[in-house]
C-alpha positions as CSV (number, residue, x, y, z in Angstrom):
1,X,-0.1,-0.1,0.0
2,X,2.8,2.4,0.8
3,X,4.9,1.6,-2.3
4,X,1.3,2.7,-4.3
5,X,0.8,5.5,-2.6
6,X,4.3,6.7,-3.7
7,X,4.0,5.6,-6.7
8,X,0.9,8.3,-7.1
9,X,2.6,11.1,-5.5
10,X,5.6,10.5,-8.0
11,X,3.0,10.8,-11.0
12,X,1.5,13.7,-9.5
13,X,4.6,15.6,-9.3
14,X,5.9,14.8,-12.9
15,X,2.5,15.9,-13.9
16,X,2.7,19.1,-12.1
17,X,6.3,20.0,-13.6
18,X,5.4,19.3,-17.0
19,X,2.5,21.8,-16.5
20,X,4.3,24.3,-14.7
21,X,6.9,24.4,-17.6
22,X,4.3,24.2,-20.2
23,X,2.5,27.3,-19.1
24,X,6.0,29.1,-18.8
25,X,6.8,28.2,-22.2
26,X,3.6,29.0,-23.4
27,X,3.3,32.3,-22.0
28,X,6.7,33.7,-23.8
29,X,5.5,32.7,-27.3
30,X,2.1,34.1,-26.9
31,X,3.6,37.8,-26.1
32,X,0.1,39.1,-24.7
33,X,-2.1,36.3,-26.2
34,X,-2.1,34.2,-22.9
35,X,-6.1,33.9,-22.8
36,X,-6.3,32.6,-26.4
37,X,-3.1,29.7,-26.8
38,X,-4.9,26.5,-26.7
39,X,-4.0,26.7,-30.6
40,X,-0.8,27.0,-29.5
41,X,-0.3,24.9,-27.1
42,X,-0.7,21.3,-29.6
43,X,2.7,22.8,-31.5
44,X,5.0,23.2,-28.8
45,X,6.2,20.2,-28.1
46,X,6.1,18.7,-24.3
47,X,9.7,18.9,-21.7
48,X,9.2,15.4,-20.9
49,X,11.5,12.9,-23.8
50,X,8.4,10.7,-24.7
51,X,6.0,13.2,-25.5
52,X,8.4,15.2,-27.5
53,X,9.8,11.8,-29.4
54,X,5.6,11.2,-29.7
55,X,4.9,14.8,-31.4
56,X,7.8,14.3,-33.7
57,X,7.2,11.3,-34.6
58,X,3.4,12.2,-35.8
59,X,4.3,15.5,-37.2
60,X,4.6,14.9,-41.0
61,X,0.7,13.6,-40.8
62,X,-0.5,16.2,-38.5
63,X,1.0,19.1,-40.9
64,X,-0.4,17.8,-45.0
65,X,-0.8,14.4,-46.4
66,X,1.2,16.7,-49.2
67,X,4.6,17.3,-49.4
68,X,5.8,20.7,-48.0
69,X,6.5,23.2,-49.7
70,X,9.3,25.3,-48.4
71,X,10.3,28.6,-50.3
72,X,14.1,29.5,-50.1
73,X,16.0,33.2,-50.1
74,X,19.8,34.0,-50.0
75,X,21.3,37.4,-49.2
76,X,24.9,37.2,-50.4
77,X,26.4,39.7,-48.2
78,X,30.0,38.9,-48.9
79,X,32.3,36.2,-50.8
80,X,36.0,36.1,-49.9
81,X,39.0,33.4,-49.2
82,X,38.7,32.7,-52.6
83,X,41.0,29.3,-52.4
84,X,42.5,27.8,-55.5
85,X,44.8,24.8,-53.5
86,X,41.9,24.0,-51.1
87,X,39.2,24.4,-53.8
88,X,36.8,26.3,-51.4
89,X,35.4,29.6,-51.0
90,X,33.8,31.5,-48.0
91,X,30.3,33.3,-47.7
92,X,28.5,35.4,-45.3
93,X,24.6,35.3,-45.9
94,X,21.4,35.9,-44.5
95,X,19.2,32.6,-45.2
96,X,15.7,32.3,-45.1
97,X,13.1,30.2,-45.2
98,X,9.6,30.4,-45.9
99,X,6.4,28.2,-45.5
100,X,2.8,27.8,-44.0
101,X,1.8,26.1,-41.1
102,X,-2.1,26.0,-40.5
103,X,-1.0,24.8,-36.6
104,X,0.1,28.0,-36.0
105,X,-2.8,30.5,-37.7
106,X,-4.2,32.8,-35.4
107,X,-6.8,35.1,-37.2
108,X,-9.8,33.6,-35.5
109,X,-8.5,34.0,-32.2
110,X,-9.7,37.8,-31.7
111,X,-12.7,37.3,-32.4
112,X,-12.9,40.7,-34.4
113,X,-10.3,42.2,-32.2
114,X,-7.7,44.1,-34.3
115,X,-5.3,41.4,-35.2
116,X,-1.3,41.6,-34.8
117,X,0.3,41.5,-38.8
118,X,2.8,39.2,-37.6
119,X,4.6,37.8,-34.1
120,X,8.5,37.1,-33.9
121,X,10.2,34.5,-31.9
122,X,13.7,33.6,-31.4
123,X,13.6,30.1,-29.9
124,X,13.2,27.6,-33.0
125,X,12.6,25.0,-30.9
126,X,9.3,25.7,-30.2
127,X,7.8,25.5,-33.8
128,X,8.5,22.5,-36.7
129,X,11.5,24.5,-38.6
130,X,13.1,22.0,-41.7
131,X,16.3,20.5,-41.7
132,X,18.0,22.3,-44.5
133,X,21.8,22.3,-45.2
134,X,23.9,22.8,-47.6
135,X,25.3,20.1,-49.3
136,X,28.6,21.1,-50.3
137,X,29.6,22.7,-46.7
138,X,33.0,22.0,-45.1
139,X,32.9,24.8,-42.9
140,X,30.1,26.7,-40.7
141,X,29.2,28.5,-37.9
142,X,25.9,30.8,-36.8
143,X,26.4,34.2,-36.0
144,X,25.8,35.0,-31.9
145,X,27.3,39.1,-31.2
146,X,25.3,39.9,-28.9
147,X,22.5,37.7,-29.1
148,X,21.8,34.6,-32.1
149,X,21.4,36.2,-35.1
150,X,18.1,33.7,-35.5
151,X,14.5,35.3,-36.6
152,X,11.0,33.8,-36.7
153,X,8.1,36.1,-38.0
154,X,4.9,33.8,-37.9
155,X,2.1,35.7,-40.1
156,X,-1.5,35.3,-38.8
157,X,-2.5,32.6,-41.4
158,X,0.4,30.4,-40.3
159,X,2.9,31.9,-43.0
160,X,6.2,31.5,-41.0
161,X,9.6,33.4,-42.0
162,X,12.6,32.0,-40.9
163,X,15.8,34.0,-41.0
164,X,19.3,33.2,-39.7
165,X,23.1,34.9,-40.3
166,X,25.1,32.5,-41.6
167,X,29.2,32.3,-42.5
168,X,30.1,29.0,-45.1
169,X,33.1,27.7,-46.0
170,X,32.1,26.1,-49.1
171,X,33.3,23.2,-51.6
172,X,34.4,24.4,-55.4
173,X,36.1,22.7,-57.7
174,X,38.3,25.3,-59.5
175,X,39.6,24.7,-63.3
176,X,43.2,26.9,-64.2
177,X,43.9,25.7,-67.3
178,X,42.3,29.5,-68.4
179,X,44.8,31.5,-66.0
180,X,44.7,34.3,-65.9
181,X,42.0,34.6,-67.8
182,X,39.4,31.8,-66.3
183,X,36.4,31.8,-65.0
184,X,35.2,29.5,-61.9
185,X,32.2,28.5,-61.4
186,X,30.9,27.9,-57.8
187,X,27.9,25.9,-56.5
188,X,25.7,26.7,-53.3
189,X,23.8,23.5,-52.6
190,X,20.8,23.3,-50.2
191,X,18.5,20.0,-50.0
192,X,16.3,18.5,-47.0
193,X,18.8,15.9,-44.7
194,X,16.2,13.2,-43.4
195,X,13.2,14.0,-45.7
196,X,12.6,13.1,-48.9
197,X,10.2,14.2,-51.7
198,X,6.9,12.4,-50.6
199,X,7.5,14.9,-47.3
200,X,9.5,17.9,-48.7
201,X,10.0,20.0,-51.5
202,X,11.5,23.2,-52.0
203,X,11.6,25.7,-54.3
204,X,13.3,29.4,-55.1
205,X,11.3,32.7,-53.7
206,X,9.8,33.9,-57.0
207,X,10.3,37.7,-56.5
208,X,13.9,37.5,-55.7
209,X,15.6,34.3,-55.2
210,X,18.9,35.2,-54.6
211,X,19.9,39.1,-53.6
212,X,23.4,40.1,-53.6
213,X,24.5,43.1,-51.3
214,X,25.3,46.3,-53.0
215,X,28.9,46.3,-51.5
216,X,29.8,42.7,-52.1
217,X,31.7,43.1,-55.2
218,X,34.5,45.0,-52.5
219,X,34.8,41.6,-51.0
220,X,36.2,40.4,-54.6
221,X,39.3,42.6,-55.7
222,X,40.5,40.0,-58.1
223,X,37.2,39.1,-59.3
224,X,33.7,40.0,-61.3
225,X,30.9,38.7,-60.4
226,X,27.6,37.8,-62.7
227,X,24.4,37.7,-61.8
228,X,23.8,34.0,-60.4
229,X,21.2,31.8,-61.7
230,X,19.5,29.6,-59.8
231,X,17.9,26.1,-60.3
232,X,15.9,23.1,-58.8
233,X,17.4,19.8,-58.7
234,X,16.9,16.4,-57.3
235,X,19.2,14.6,-55.4
236,X,19.4,10.7,-55.6
237,X,20.8,8.6,-52.7
238,X,20.5,4.8,-51.3
239,X,17.8,6.1,-48.9
240,X,15.7,8.1,-51.2
241,X,15.0,10.7,-53.3
242,X,15.4,14.3,-52.1
243,X,14.3,17.7,-53.2
244,X,17.6,20.2,-53.9
245,X,18.2,23.7,-54.7
246,X,21.3,25.1,-56.2
247,X,22.5,28.6,-57.0
248,X,25.6,29.3,-59.7
249,X,28.1,31.9,-59.2
250,X,30.3,32.7,-61.9
251,X,33.9,34.6,-61.0
252,X,35.5,36.2,-63.6
253,X,39.1,37.1,-62.9
254,X,39.8,40.7,-63.6
255,X,43.1,40.6,-65.7
256,X,44.2,43.8,-64.8
257,X,45.1,42.5,-61.3
258,X,47.0,39.9,-63.0
259,X,48.8,42.7,-64.5
260,X,49.4,44.8,-61.5
261,X,51.2,41.5,-59.5
262,X,53.4,41.4,-62.6
263,X,54.5,44.5,-62.5
264,X,54.9,44.8,-58.7
265,X,57.7,42.8,-59.6
266,X,59.6,44.4,-62.3
């Protein structure tokens, strides 16, 4: 009898802890919508490992029976360290992903009141996010001075904009047979790591898929950069078929930079 009561007390304590932690998370998430946050409650994973794994396992079915459309946009801020020895180049960019999750729509929660245009959160673990990765990435890091450069904007219809600032070192096969009149073609490849085309399909954002920073050319003193080209591709592996996107940067070497280098030794 004593053991049975102890088990009951332990279970009650665990339930209270979960409820308290869920309440704190929901208050941070709703930004003043505490009284109307039932719609968000089902989208925030529980704190217990069992509940989190259960939600993760069923998440694709709760989203849609059709492949989830993810629209991508890249703002290229700088390009540097074009290394012909290591066959790599470095970029600093703002990476944005757009999708619509009906579970996050909050239009009907206000009952005739003014609906906020969007909500902003900075904790990506509160909602589902794509597992997009850079296929030709060698090194990468997120910027976090003085806070993580990450923004998630959720609109009233459930449309999500996920934006983060990244620095990447990417592999690029370079050919120097025509040096110093060479043109190098370097790609930026993106795909889903775990979800196949049955689950996720990527598309470039139609209006501005790739945006180049106005001062980008100043980071490339020896090259001129042509307008980037974007394509849609498919990656096939032994585990399935994955949707992917590609953008190509064409770097033309500026002959006058080579002349200056030779003249310096004359």
